[in-house]
C-alpha positions as CSV (number, residue, x, y, z in Angstrom):
1,M,29.3,110.0,-28.1
2,K,32.3,107.8,-28.0
3,F,35.6,109.1,-26.6
4,R,38.8,107.5,-27.9
5,K,41.3,106.4,-25.3
6,R,44.7,108.0,-25.6
7,R,47.7,105.9,-26.4
8,Q,50.1,104.9,-23.6
9,F,53.2,102.7,-23.6
10,F,53.8,101.0,-20.2
11,P,55.0,104.0,-18.2
12,S,54.9,101.6,-15.3
13,C,55.3,97.9,-15.9
14,S,53.9,97.1,-12.5
15,S,50.3,97.3,-13.8
16,H,48.6,97.0,-17.2
17,H,48.1,100.3,-19.0
18,Q,46.0,100.9,-22.1
19,V,48.1,100.6,-25.2
20,E,46.1,101.6,-28.2
21,D,47.2,101.2,-31.8
22,D,45.4,103.4,-34.3
23,E,44.6,100.7,-36.8
24,A,43.6,98.2,-34.2
25,W,41.2,100.8,-32.6
26,E,39.7,101.6,-36.0
27,R,39.1,98.0,-36.8
28,R,37.3,97.4,-33.5
29,E,35.2,100.5,-33.9
30,K,34.0,99.4,-37.3
31,G,32.1,96.6,-35.8
32,N,34.3,93.8,-34.6
33,K,33.5,91.8,-37.7
34,E,36.1,89.1,-37.3
35,P,34.8,85.7,-36.2
36,R,35.6,84.7,-32.6
37,W,35.8,81.5,-30.6
38,Q,35.8,80.7,-26.9
39,W,39.3,79.7,-25.6
40,S,39.5,76.6,-23.6
41,S,42.2,74.0,-22.8
42,S,40.4,71.6,-25.2
43,S,40.7,73.9,-28.2
44,A,43.6,72.0,-29.8
45,H,42.0,71.9,-33.2
46,V,41.4,75.6,-33.1
47,I,45.1,76.2,-32.2
48,A,46.1,74.1,-35.2
49,Q,43.8,76.1,-37.5
50,L,45.1,79.4,-36.2
51,A,48.7,78.5,-36.4
52,N,48.4,77.1,-39.9
53,Y,46.8,80.4,-40.9
54,L,49.5,82.6,-39.4
55,F,52.8,80.7,-39.7
56,Y,54.7,79.7,-42.8
57,E,57.2,81.0,-45.3
58,P,60.6,81.2,-43.6
59,V,62.6,84.4,-43.4
60,V,66.3,83.8,-44.0
61,V,68.5,86.0,-41.8
62,A,72.3,85.9,-41.6
63,T,73.5,82.2,-41.5
64,G,70.2,80.5,-41.4
65,T,66.4,80.5,-41.2
66,V,65.5,82.3,-38.0
67,G,62.0,83.6,-38.5
68,T,58.6,83.2,-40.1
69,R,57.1,85.7,-42.4
70,S,53.3,85.5,-41.8
71,W,53.4,87.2,-38.3
72,I,56.7,89.0,-38.2
73,G,58.4,89.3,-41.5
74,G,57.0,92.7,-42.5
75,L,57.1,93.9,-38.9
76,F,60.8,93.6,-38.6
77,T,61.5,94.8,-42.2
78,R,60.0,98.1,-41.1
79,S,61.7,98.2,-37.7
80,N,65.3,97.5,-39.0
81,R,65.3,100.8,-41.0
82,R,65.4,103.0,-37.9
83,Q,69.0,104.0,-37.9
84,D,72.2,104.0,-39.9
85,K,74.5,101.5,-38.2
86,S,77.5,102.0,-40.5
87,S,79.3,104.6,-38.3
88,V,78.8,102.7,-35.0
89,D,82.0,101.2,-33.6
90,Y,83.2,100.2,-30.1
91,T,85.4,97.7,-28.4
92,L,84.2,94.6,-26.6
93,S,85.7,93.4,-23.4
94,P,87.2,89.8,-23.5
95,L,84.2,88.5,-21.4
96,Q,81.7,90.3,-23.6
97,E,83.3,88.9,-26.7
98,E,83.4,85.3,-25.3
99,R,79.7,85.4,-24.2
100,L,78.5,87.1,-27.3
101,Q,80.2,84.3,-29.4
102,K,78.6,81.6,-27.3
103,L,75.2,83.2,-27.7
104,Q,75.6,83.6,-31.5
105,D,76.7,79.9,-31.6
106,R,73.5,78.9,-29.9
107,M,71.5,80.9,-32.5
108,V,72.6,78.9,-35.5
109,V,71.9,75.5,-34.0
110,P,68.9,74.0,-35.8
111,F,66.5,71.8,-33.9
112,D,67.2,68.2,-34.9
113,E,64.5,65.7,-34.0
114,T,67.0,62.9,-34.4
115,R,69.4,64.2,-31.7
116,F,68.9,62.6,-28.3
117,D,69.6,65.8,-26.4
118,H,67.1,67.7,-28.4
119,Q,64.5,65.0,-27.9
120,E,65.1,65.0,-24.2
121,S,64.8,68.8,-24.0
122,L,61.4,68.6,-25.7
123,K,60.3,66.0,-23.3
124,S,61.5,68.0,-20.4
125,L,59.5,71.0,-21.6
126,W,56.3,68.9,-21.6
127,N,57.1,67.4,-18.2
128,V,57.6,70.8,-16.6
129,A,54.4,72.2,-18.3
130,Y,52.2,69.2,-17.6
131,P,53.8,67.2,-14.7
132,N,50.7,65.1,-14.1
133,V,50.1,64.2,-17.8
134,S,52.2,61.5,-19.5
135,L,53.5,62.3,-22.9
136,T,52.6,59.6,-25.4
137,G,55.3,60.4,-27.9
138,L,57.4,63.0,-29.6
139,V,54.8,63.1,-32.3
140,T,51.3,63.3,-30.7
141,E,48.2,65.5,-30.8
142,Q,49.0,66.4,-27.2
143,W,51.4,69.1,-28.4
144,K,48.6,71.2,-29.7
145,E,47.5,71.8,-26.2
146,M,50.7,73.8,-25.7
147,G,50.1,75.8,-28.8
148,W,52.2,74.0,-31.4
149,Q,51.0,74.0,-35.0
150,G,50.5,70.3,-35.2
151,P,51.4,67.0,-33.6
152,N,55.2,67.3,-34.3
153,P,56.8,70.4,-32.7
154,S,60.0,69.9,-34.6
155,T,58.4,71.3,-37.7
156,D,57.9,74.6,-35.9
157,F,61.5,75.1,-34.9
158,R,62.5,75.7,-38.4
159,G,61.4,79.3,-37.5
160,C,64.2,79.9,-35.0
161,G,66.1,76.7,-34.2
162,F,67.0,75.1,-30.9
163,I,67.5,78.3,-29.0
164,A,63.7,78.8,-29.1
165,L,63.3,75.6,-27.2
166,E,66.1,76.5,-24.8
167,N,64.3,79.8,-24.1
168,L,61.0,78.1,-23.4
169,L,62.6,75.5,-21.1
170,F,64.6,78.2,-19.3
171,S,61.4,80.1,-18.6
172,A,59.6,77.0,-17.3
173,R,62.5,76.0,-15.0
174,T,63.6,79.5,-13.8
175,Y,60.2,81.3,-13.5
176,P,57.7,78.5,-13.2
177,A,54.9,80.6,-11.8
178,C,55.2,83.1,-14.6
179,F,55.5,80.3,-17.2
180,R,52.3,78.6,-16.1
181,R,50.5,81.9,-15.9
182,L,51.3,82.6,-19.6
183,L,50.8,79.0,-20.7
184,F,47.4,78.7,-19.2
185,K,46.3,82.3,-19.7
186,Q,45.6,82.7,-16.0
187,R,45.4,86.5,-15.7
188,G,43.2,89.2,-17.2
189,D,40.2,89.3,-19.5
190,R,41.3,86.9,-22.2
191,A,40.4,87.2,-25.9
192,K,38.2,84.7,-27.5
193,W,40.9,84.2,-30.1
194,E,44.1,83.8,-28.1
195,Y,47.6,83.6,-29.3
196,P,49.1,80.0,-29.4
197,F,51.6,79.9,-26.5
198,A,54.4,77.8,-28.0
199,V,54.5,79.4,-31.5
200,A,54.3,82.9,-29.9
201,G,57.4,81.9,-27.9
202,I,59.3,81.2,-31.1
203,N,58.3,84.6,-32.5
204,I,59.6,86.3,-29.3
205,S,63.0,84.5,-29.6
206,F,63.2,85.8,-33.2
207,M,62.1,89.3,-32.2
208,L,64.9,89.5,-29.6
209,I,67.5,88.3,-32.1
210,Q,66.5,91.0,-34.5
211,M,66.0,93.8,-31.9
212,L,69.4,93.2,-30.4
213,D,71.1,92.9,-33.8
214,L,72.6,89.5,-32.7
215,Q,72.5,88.1,-36.2
216,N,75.3,90.6,-37.0
217,N,78.5,88.5,-37.6
218,S,80.6,90.8,-35.5
219,K,78.7,92.7,-32.8
220,P,75.5,94.6,-32.4
221,K,75.4,98.1,-33.8
222,C,72.2,99.4,-32.3
223,L,71.9,101.0,-28.9
224,P,69.7,98.3,-27.3
225,G,72.1,95.7,-28.6
226,M,75.2,97.5,-27.4
227,N,73.6,98.1,-23.9
228,F,72.5,94.4,-23.8
229,L,76.2,93.4,-24.0
230,K,76.8,95.1,-20.7
231,L,74.0,93.0,-19.2
232,L,75.5,89.9,-20.8
233,E,78.8,90.7,-19.2
234,E,77.1,90.8,-15.8
235,D,75.0,87.7,-16.4
236,E,75.7,84.9,-18.9
237,K,71.9,84.1,-18.9
238,A,70.9,87.7,-19.7
239,F,69.4,86.7,-23.1
240,D,67.3,83.9,-21.6
241,V,66.1,86.2,-18.8
242,L,65.3,88.9,-21.3
243,Y,63.2,86.4,-23.2
244,C,61.2,85.7,-20.1
245,I,60.7,89.4,-19.5
246,A,59.7,89.9,-23.2
247,F,57.1,87.1,-23.0
248,A,55.6,88.5,-19.8
249,M,55.6,92.0,-21.3
250,M,54.0,90.8,-24.6
251,D,51.2,89.1,-22.6
252,A,50.7,92.3,-20.6
253,Q,50.5,94.4,-23.8
254,W,48.1,91.8,-25.2
255,L,45.7,92.3,-22.3
256,A,46.2,96.1,-22.2
257,M,45.3,96.4,-25.9
258,H,42.4,93.9,-25.6
259,A,44.0,92.2,-28.6
260,S,42.9,89.3,-30.7
261,Y,45.1,87.1,-32.9
262,M,44.9,89.4,-35.9
263,E,46.6,92.1,-33.8
264,F,49.6,90.0,-32.7
265,N,52.0,91.9,-34.9
266,E,50.9,95.2,-33.3
267,V,51.3,93.7,-29.8
268,L,54.8,92.4,-30.6
269,Q,55.8,95.7,-32.0
270,A,54.6,97.5,-28.9
271,T,56.6,95.0,-26.8
272,R,59.7,95.6,-28.9
273,N,59.3,99.4,-28.6
274,Q,59.1,99.2,-24.9
275,L,62.0,96.8,-24.6
276,E,64.1,99.1,-26.8
277,R,63.3,102.1,-24.6
278,E,64.2,100.2,-21.4
279,L,67.4,98.9,-22.9
280,S,68.3,102.5,-23.8
281,L,68.1,103.9,-20.3
282,D,71.3,105.2,-18.8
283,D,70.9,103.5,-15.4
284,I,70.5,99.9,-16.6
285,H,73.6,97.9,-15.5
286,R,72.0,94.5,-14.8
287,I,69.1,92.6,-16.3
288,Q,67.3,93.1,-12.9
289,D,67.5,96.9,-13.4
290,L,65.0,96.8,-16.3
291,P,61.7,98.3,-15.2
292,A,59.8,95.3,-16.7
293,Y,61.8,92.7,-14.7
294,N,59.1,92.8,-12.0
295,L,56.6,91.4,-14.5
296,L,58.2,88.0,-13.8
297,F,56.9,88.0,-10.3
298,Q,53.4,89.3,-10.6
């Protein structure tokens, strides 16, 4: 007789807990019929096939294209119906208003492969990730090793713009050990069909923008977004740090759920749920107060 494991949601972020999704569990119990491959650093062609299968059809939000539909469109359509935001009103401090505006300005900057500073940021990401490997060009098959869809990463940024690259680069420079652990899948019992690192990072940037209601032209009207502004007032880099936390949490959820690529939406939703709970706690005054913050140093 098989006993079904009970569902848990990261009561403690210092270790991995089982996070079961009903549909995912039923699919696995029916026989694990999906094909599987063995992950390795040489699986660039597999990453390309996987990414091409999962990502396309942009989702237009607010002032620009900031998401892709295949993995996340339906997910956030459901999530955004949780509450009536029409009656929420509050006053921003001058510092909150200034920093929110700067963040929203970053969100609408598209990645432009003709801009020198954007090119240099992309090269910097490669150099931090692979310091002992020379990049042969901005368009090269080497990018697939990092989990981009194809040889030209600029085509992937249509999903979230330049801020997604900024998030990845901030993670690599600020928390290098965590960044490398996630990039090279160094922890846990990994799936044979793993998520592609770089494209997953773009999805996480988009998820945070949606979760915090930052695409709102004025100010967030959801509780996590309102509480986030308090963190932003304390630390101008709060969004970038939260991105790093979210990526580490997503990977921890991935391992806890024993997920495969077809379950990425479910993993991302579980990650969002946990972040929303933590950002709704009364005693969170700094980004470092989030229970999941310690995931960056494991």
